[in-house]
C-alpha positions as CSV (number, residue, x, y, z in Angstrom):
1,M,16.5,10.1,20.6
2,L,14.1,7.1,20.5
3,S,11.4,9.3,22.2
4,E,11.8,12.0,19.5
5,I,11.6,9.4,16.7
6,F,8.4,8.1,18.2
7,Y,7.0,11.6,18.6
8,W,7.3,12.2,14.8
9,V,6.1,8.6,14.0
10,L,3.0,9.3,16.0
11,N,2.5,12.5,14.0
12,M,3.0,10.8,10.7
13,S,0.5,8.1,11.8
14,I,-2.1,10.7,12.4
15,I,-1.6,12.5,9.1
16,G,-1.2,9.1,7.3
17,A,-4.5,7.9,8.8
18,L,-6.3,11.1,7.6
19,T,-4.9,10.6,4.1
20,G,-5.9,7.0,4.0
21,L,-9.4,7.7,5.1
22,I,-9.8,10.1,2.2
23,I,-8.5,7.5,-0.2
24,L,-11.0,5.0,1.2
25,T,-13.7,7.6,0.3
26,F,-12.4,7.9,-3.3
27,R,-12.2,4.2,-3.4
28,Q,-16.0,4.0,-3.4
29,I,-16.2,5.7,-6.8
30,K,-16.9,2.8,-9.0
31,K,-16.0,4.6,-12.2
32,L,-12.5,5.5,-10.9
33,P,-10.1,3.1,-12.7
34,R,-8.7,0.5,-10.3
35,F,-5.1,1.3,-11.2
36,S,-5.8,4.9,-10.2
37,V,-7.1,3.7,-6.8
38,Y,-4.1,1.5,-6.5
39,M,-1.7,4.4,-7.2
40,L,-3.5,6.6,-4.7
41,W,-2.4,4.3,-1.9
42,L,1.1,5.7,-2.4
43,L,-0.1,8.9,-0.7
44,P,-0.8,7.5,2.7
45,L,2.2,5.3,2.3
46,I,4.4,8.3,1.8
47,R,2.7,10.1,4.7
48,L,3.4,7.2,7.0
49,W,7.1,7.4,6.3
50,L,8.0,11.1,5.7
51,P,7.4,13.6,8.5
52,F,8.0,16.6,6.3
53,G,6.8,17.8,2.9
54,V,6.7,20.7,0.5
55,A,4.6,23.6,1.9
56,N,1.8,24.4,-0.5
57,Q,-1.2,26.8,-0.3
58,Y,-3.5,24.2,-1.9
59,S,-2.7,21.5,0.7
60,L,-5.6,20.1,2.7
61,L,-3.5,20.7,5.9
62,N,-3.9,24.5,5.4
63,F,-7.5,24.1,6.4
64,I,-6.9,21.5,9.1
65,S,-4.0,23.3,10.7
66,R,-6.4,26.1,11.7
67,F,-8.0,23.8,14.2
68,T,-6.0,20.7,15.1
69,T,-2.4,20.9,14.0
70,K,0.6,23.1,14.2
71,T,2.9,23.6,11.3
72,V,6.7,23.4,12.0
73,I,8.9,25.0,9.4
74,V,11.9,22.7,8.6
75,W,13.5,24.6,5.7
76,E,12.9,28.1,4.3
77,S,14.9,29.7,1.6
78,R,14.6,32.9,-0.4
79,S,15.7,31.0,-3.6
80,V,13.5,28.9,-5.8
81,I,13.8,25.9,-3.4
82,P,10.4,25.4,-1.9
83,R,9.7,25.7,1.8
84,F,9.5,22.4,3.7
85,S,7.3,21.9,6.8
86,M,6.1,19.3,9.2
87,S,2.7,18.8,10.7
88,N,2.6,18.5,14.5
89,S,-0.8,17.1,15.4
90,I,0.2,16.2,19.0
91,Q,1.4,19.6,20.1
92,A,3.0,18.2,23.2
93,A,6.4,20.0,22.7
94,E,7.5,23.5,23.4
95,S,10.3,23.4,20.9
96,Y,11.8,21.0,18.3
97,F,15.2,19.7,17.0
98,P,15.7,18.5,19.7
99,I,12.2,18.2,21.2
100,E,11.5,19.8,24.5
101,Y,8.3,18.5,26.0
102,K,5.8,20.9,27.8
103,T,6.0,18.9,31.1
104,D,8.2,16.2,32.6
105,L,5.2,13.9,32.7
106,L,4.8,14.1,29.0
107,K,8.5,13.4,28.6
108,D,8.2,10.3,30.7
109,I,5.1,9.1,28.9
110,F,6.7,9.4,25.5
111,Y,9.9,7.7,26.7
112,V,7.9,4.7,28.0
113,A,5.6,4.6,24.9
114,S,8.6,4.8,22.6
115,L,10.1,1.7,24.2
116,V,6.9,-0.3,23.9
117,W,6.5,0.9,20.3
118,V,10.0,-0.1,19.1
119,I,9.8,-3.6,20.9
120,V,6.4,-4.4,19.2
121,A,7.5,-3.0,15.9
122,A,10.7,-5.0,15.9
123,A,8.8,-8.2,16.8
124,A,6.3,-7.6,14.0
125,I,9.0,-7.1,11.5
126,L,11.0,-10.1,12.7
127,T,7.9,-12.3,12.5
128,S,7.2,-11.1,9.0
129,V,10.8,-11.8,7.9
130,L,10.7,-15.3,9.5
131,L,7.4,-16.0,7.8
132,Y,8.8,-15.0,4.4
133,I,11.9,-17.2,4.9
134,F,9.8,-20.2,6.0
135,T,7.5,-19.8,3.0
136,K,10.4,-19.7,0.6
137,S,12.1,-22.7,2.1
138,E,8.8,-24.7,1.8
139,L,8.8,-24.2,-1.9
140,K,12.3,-25.4,-2.7
141,S,10.8,-28.7,-3.9
142,A,8.8,-26.9,-6.6
143,I,9.2,-28.4,-10.1
144,L,10.3,-26.2,-13.0
145,L,7.9,-26.1,-15.9
146,E,9.3,-23.3,-18.0
147,D,11.2,-20.0,-17.6
148,N,10.3,-18.8,-14.1
149,V,7.1,-20.9,-13.8
150,Y,7.1,-23.8,-11.3
151,K,4.6,-26.3,-10.0
152,S,4.1,-27.4,-6.4
153,D,1.8,-29.6,-4.4
154,K,2.3,-27.4,-1.2
155,I,0.1,-24.5,-2.4
156,I,-3.6,-24.2,-3.2
157,S,-3.5,-21.0,-5.2
158,P,-1.2,-19.7,-7.9
159,A,1.1,-16.9,-6.8
160,V,4.3,-15.0,-7.4
161,Y,7.0,-15.7,-4.8
162,G,10.2,-13.6,-4.4
163,I,11.0,-10.0,-4.9
164,F,14.2,-9.6,-7.0
165,K,14.0,-13.0,-8.8
166,P,10.3,-13.7,-8.7
167,K,8.9,-17.1,-9.5
168,I,5.4,-18.0,-10.5
169,I,4.3,-21.1,-8.7
170,I,1.1,-22.9,-9.5
171,P,-0.6,-25.8,-7.6
172,S,-0.1,-29.3,-9.1
173,S,-3.9,-29.7,-9.1
174,L,-4.5,-26.8,-11.4
175,A,-6.4,-27.5,-14.7
176,A,-4.3,-27.0,-17.8
177,G,-6.9,-24.7,-19.4
178,D,-6.6,-22.2,-16.6
179,I,-2.8,-21.8,-16.7
180,D,-2.6,-19.2,-19.6
181,Y,-4.9,-16.7,-17.9
182,I,-3.2,-17.2,-14.6
183,L,0.2,-16.5,-16.1
184,L,-1.1,-13.3,-17.7
185,H,-2.2,-12.1,-14.3
186,E,1.0,-13.1,-12.4
187,K,3.2,-11.5,-15.1
188,V,1.5,-8.2,-14.5
189,H,2.4,-8.5,-10.8
190,I,6.0,-9.2,-11.7
191,G,6.2,-6.3,-14.2
192,R,4.9,-3.9,-11.5
193,R,7.1,-5.2,-8.7
194,D,4.0,-5.8,-6.6
195,N,5.7,-8.1,-4.2
196,L,8.2,-5.3,-3.4
197,W,5.3,-3.0,-2.7
198,R,3.7,-5.7,-0.5
199,V,6.9,-5.9,1.6
200,I,7.0,-2.1,2.0
201,A,3.3,-2.0,2.9
202,V,3.7,-4.7,5.5
203,M,6.8,-3.0,7.0
204,T,4.8,0.2,7.2
205,A,1.9,-1.4,9.0
206,S,4.4,-3.0,11.4
207,V,6.0,0.3,12.2
208,H,2.5,1.9,12.8
209,W,1.2,-1.2,14.5
210,F,-0.5,0.9,17.2
211,N,-2.7,2.5,14.5
212,P,-5.6,0.1,13.6
213,L,-6.3,2.0,10.4
214,S,-2.8,1.1,9.1
215,W,-4.0,-2.6,9.0
216,V,-7.3,-1.6,7.4
217,F,-5.3,0.3,4.7
218,L,-3.0,-2.7,4.2
219,K,-6.0,-5.0,3.5
220,C,-7.6,-2.6,1.1
221,L,-4.3,-2.1,-0.7
222,F,-4.0,-5.8,-1.3
223,V,-7.5,-5.9,-2.7
224,D,-6.9,-3.0,-5.0
225,M,-3.6,-4.5,-6.1
226,E,-5.5,-7.5,-7.4
227,L,-8.3,-5.5,-9.0
228,S,-5.9,-3.2,-10.9
229,C,-4.0,-6.3,-12.0
230,D,-7.2,-7.8,-13.3
231,A,-8.0,-4.6,-15.2
232,K,-4.6,-4.6,-17.0
233,V,-5.1,-8.2,-18.0
234,L,-8.7,-7.5,-19.3
235,K,-7.4,-4.9,-21.7
236,K,-5.9,-7.7,-23.7
237,L,-9.0,-10.0,-23.7
238,N,-12.2,-10.1,-25.8
239,E,-15.6,-10.7,-24.3
240,S,-15.4,-14.5,-24.4
241,E,-11.9,-14.5,-23.0
242,K,-13.2,-12.3,-20.1
243,K,-15.6,-15.0,-19.1
244,E,-12.9,-17.7,-19.3
245,Y,-10.7,-15.5,-17.1
246,A,-13.5,-15.2,-14.5
247,L,-14.0,-19.0,-14.6
248,S,-10.3,-19.4,-14.0
249,L,-10.5,-17.2,-10.9
250,L,-13.4,-19.3,-9.6
251,S,-11.5,-22.5,-10.1
252,V,-8.7,-21.6,-7.7
253,A,-9.0,-21.3,-3.9
254,S,-8.5,-17.9,-2.2
255,G,-4.9,-17.5,-1.3
256,K,-4.0,-15.2,1.6
257,A,-0.4,-14.2,2.2
258,F,1.4,-11.0,2.9
259,F,4.4,-11.3,0.7
260,V,3.0,-13.1,-2.4
261,S,0.8,-11.9,-5.1
262,A,-1.8,-14.6,-5.3
263,F,-4.2,-15.1,-8.3
264,G,-7.0,-15.8,-5.8
265,G,-5.8,-13.3,-3.2
266,A,-8.7,-10.8,-3.0
267,K,-12.4,-11.0,-2.6
268,T,-13.6,-13.4,-5.4
269,K,-17.1,-12.0,-5.7
270,V,-15.8,-8.4,-6.1
271,R,-13.3,-9.4,-8.7
272,I,-15.8,-11.4,-10.7
273,E,-18.2,-8.4,-10.7
274,N,-15.3,-6.1,-11.9
275,I,-14.2,-8.6,-14.6
276,L,-17.7,-9.0,-16.1
277,S,-18.5,-5.3,-16.0
278,Y,-15.1,-4.1,-17.2
279,K,-15.1,-1.5,-20.0
280,K,-12.0,0.0,-21.6
281,L,-11.5,3.7,-20.9
282,T,-11.4,6.2,-23.8
283,V,-8.4,8.5,-24.2
284,L,-10.4,11.5,-22.9
285,S,-11.5,9.5,-19.8
286,S,-8.0,8.4,-19.1
287,L,-6.7,12.0,-19.3
288,A,-9.6,13.2,-17.0
289,F,-8.9,10.6,-14.4
290,G,-5.1,11.4,-14.7
291,V,-5.8,15.0,-13.9
292,L,-8.1,14.1,-11.0
293,V,-5.5,11.8,-9.4
294,S,-2.8,14.4,-9.8
295,A,-5.0,17.0,-8.1
296,I,-5.7,14.6,-5.3
297,A,-2.0,13.9,-4.9
298,V,-1.2,17.7,-4.7
299,V,-3.8,18.3,-2.1
300,L,-3.0,15.3,0.1
301,I,0.8,15.0,-0.1
302,T,1.8,18.6,0.5
303,N,2.0,20.4,3.8
304,A,0.5,23.6,5.2
305,V,2.3,26.8,4.5
306,G,2.4,27.7,8.1
């Protein structure tokens, strides 16, 4: 059973890596709204968790399956329910459900590999959980300022801590003039449940620890999370306030943590450039980008017809 799970995890990792590489390409389009880029990261995330998908003639995998993958039909119905399929990039099995490997050697290799995979994945997840618990315990001494806003001398950068009952914690050394802009930023993180998405993303990278691209995607996701958060805040600010917001960003140190949404948690230079060059989208532009993102999603998230 463990060997079979790893077989499909490995397949998901290959398709997820391909999807993520395409998102990295679209990520280079400067005019693409940062929130759109942030949302596009859902596609490799889904690919890294779901081994099957709706079969669609417009899927990118229709083209790829001609050369490198085999399509396995999971569900086929004559009714309106769509066909579901799985992409088998490894092609080391003769049959599926349960998997029958082509040779005994392949069976032994996947058995050993699955044991290594689950041990390292469990260790990575356990380490992440312990780190999260330790971080929260360190902040029990934070002083309440108002609502869910706290002050602590144990952090150097403002951030949102917690998932279900998030708290905004700011460093004691923070200048009073920067607090309002920082709170705007952190409240966007809370409204979008970004810390929950962080946890899911870290768990995903831990499961696919053997795939170096999963860690590259994780880093880029965190950067795009901050950039899209900045963009939402900037919609509410005028030109002079944008400059003040940029100065607030410069005034705090760069915080780096997996499970917290830190105000200084992405590349400062990139964020400053985006803040100072930010322009609001027109309704027509927003619709155009919405159609583009939807088209990308259909092409990347669906499977080959078979």
